[in-house]
N, C-alpha and C positions, 0 to 999 in steps of 0.2 A: 750166880753170875748173872748180870744183866747186860745184854748186848742189844743196844738200841740203834735203829736205823734213823738217826736224827741228823745225819749229815746234810748240810745245806745243798741247794741245787747248783751253787756256783762251781764252775770249773776253771781252775787256774790255767791260763794259756801259757805256752812256751814264751810268747812275746812278753807277757807281764812278768813271768819268772825271770827272764833275762834282764829286764829292767831293774827288778828288785835285787838282783845279785850285785848291782852297781851302786846301790844307795846305802847310806848309813842308817843305823837305828835312830840316831839323833835326828836326822831329817824326817824320818817317819814319825817320831814322837812329836815334832813340831807341827807336822801336817795334821796329825790326829788332834792335837791340842787346839788348833784352829777350828776344829769341828766339835769342840767341847768334850773330847775324850781324853781323860787325864791318867787313867790307871791301866794302860795297855802295855807297860813295860814289866817284864817278869822280874820281880825283885829277888836279889840274893843268888842269882844264877849266873855262872860264868862258863866260858868254853873250857872243856877238859884239856884241849890243845888247840892252838890257833890254826885255822885253815886258810888256804889262799883265796877262797871266795866265800861269799855269804851262803848261809843255809837258807833255803827258800822252799816252802812246801805247805800244803794244807794240813790242818790239825786232825789227827786221829787220837782220841783221848783214852786214858786209863785213870780211874779214880781209886785211890787207897783210903781206907779208914784205919783208925787205931786197931791194932791186932788184939784180939781177945785170946788168951792162952789156950782155952779148950778148943778153939776153932782152927788154930794154926800150928799144929805139929809139923815136923819135917815131912811127914808122910802125905801131906796134901799135894805135893808135887807129883804124886802117882796119878792124880786125877787128870785125864786128858783134856778136861774142860776148865782147868785152872785158869782164871782170867788173865794172869800175868803172861802165861805161855800162849794163850789164845790171842792176846793183843799182839805179841811178837809175830805170830803166824798169820795175822789177818790185816795188819796195817798195810794199806795199799802202796804199791810202788810209787815213788815220787812224793809221798806224804811224810809228815813228821809225827812221830809218836810223842805225845805230850802227857806227862804223868803228874798227877796231883797227889803229893805226899804230905800235905799240910805244912810245908816248909820245915820238915823234920829230917835233917841229914844224918841223924845218929845211926840210922840203918840204911842199907842200900835198897833202891827200888829195882835194880838190875845189876848184872855183872857183865864181864867181857864176853862170855859165851853167848848170852842172849842178845847183847847189842851187836855182836859180830853176825849172828843170824839175821838180825834186822837189816844190817848193812848188805849182807849177801842177797837178801830178798829185794833190795833196791830202794829202801827207804831214803828220804832226803835228809833225815836227821832224827835226833832224839833230844827231848828236853825233860828234865825232872827238877822239881823244887825240893827233892830229897837227895840222898847220896847215891853214888855208884861205887861198887866194889871193883877191884882190878882196874882202877882208873888208868893206869899206865897202858894197859892193853887196849882200852877204849880210845885213848888219845892217839894211839898209833894207827887207828883205822882212817881211811879216807873220808868216811862219813862224819859230818860234824856232830858233836855231842855236847850238851850243856847240863850242868847239875849244880847243886848247892855245895858240893864238896865230896872228897873221897870218903869211903866208909867200908869197914871190914864186915860188920854183922850182916847176916842175911835179912831180907825184907821181913821175914816171918817174925822176927823178934819185936818189931814195932808196927809193921804195916800189914794190912790185909787187902789184897787186890779184890775189888768188888764189881765195879761197873766199867763197861767198855763203850766208848763213843757216846758219852753223855756230856752235857755242859759241866765244866769243872772250874776250879780256881787253881792257878799255878803261880806261885810267888805273888799272890794278891791280885793277879790279873785274871779277868774272866776270859775263858777260852771255850768257844762253841765249836763242835765238830764242823770242819770245813773252813774255819777261819784260816787266814794266811799267816804263817810264822816266818819271821825274818830274823836271822841271827848273824851278828858280826863279832868283832873282838870285844865289844863293850857289853854285849848281852843279847837279849831276845825281845822283839816287839811282836804283839799280836794285832793283826789288822783284821777288823770285821770283814767278812768275805765280800759284802756288797760294796766296800770302799777300795778294794785292792787295785783294780785297774786304774781308777782315777788318781789314787795316791802314787802309784808307780810313775805315772806321767808327771805329776806335780813335783815329786821328789827329784826326778831327773833334772827338772828345771831349777829347783832350789840348789842342787849341788853344782850345776853349771855356774850359777851366780856366785856361789861360795868359792869356787876355783878362781874366778875373776877377783873376788875380794882378797883372797890370800895373796895373789900376785901383787895387787895394789899395796897391801899392808907390808909385804916383804920389800916393796920398793919405797917404803917410807910414808905412805898415805895414812892419814888419821882415820879413825873409825866412825866419827860422827858424820851423819849424812850419807855414809857409804854402806853401813851394815846396821840396820836395814837401809835400803836406798830411799832417801827422802829428798834428794837434790837432783834436778833435771840433768845437770852436767855429768853426774855419775851414771845415770841411765844411758846417756849418749855414749859415754866411754865404754859401758858394757856392751851396747849394741855394736860398736866398732870392734871390740875385742872378740865378740862372737863371729863377726864376719871374717876377721883376720885368722881366727883359729878354727873356722868351720865347725862351730859348736851350735 
């Protein structure tokens, strides 16, 4: 097992966390695209069960490699230093455990007992590009959980947990320890830690404008010149709408 102290120095504030709980992964994707970042959406991962608010927390990572049969008998779980178990017990409160299973959901990366323990310890969520077993029980937890699909086989049949808190890939997205994970009903975005605060502010502004646009569209307005705003009269309407709605 490798346990690396590679977490970034960034600390997610409660103010930024609260802002990110109000914005969509779509807005975050657009804001990141403007900065040239195109691969920060975790592909193939969906919520086990929809939750009333976004998952937001910094990334604590676990890397799996393909299991080799002679290294992964069921008896490895007797080892108190087994990386999967250690990750569950060391993921910091308010953080998100992110697991790299090489996008292979044929076997589980964890089940309901481990994920329940993670929730009891105060984690903000869990993301895996592999499978979860006992998905119904995981979905019943208050803590958000995302995976590539339900799975019955234990992780040992296909996955060996190897490294904790190292840079990983999860659903083709690069995830560095300390990055900020945001999950909604569509999926999960990875925000590089140094961009989290400014993106939170920017996305709040983007979604305010989109609320205005939806109101205009529902009222019969055309989209050209409105979204994106390229006409002065639409900006004037938006400014008045913000004053009227205290936005």
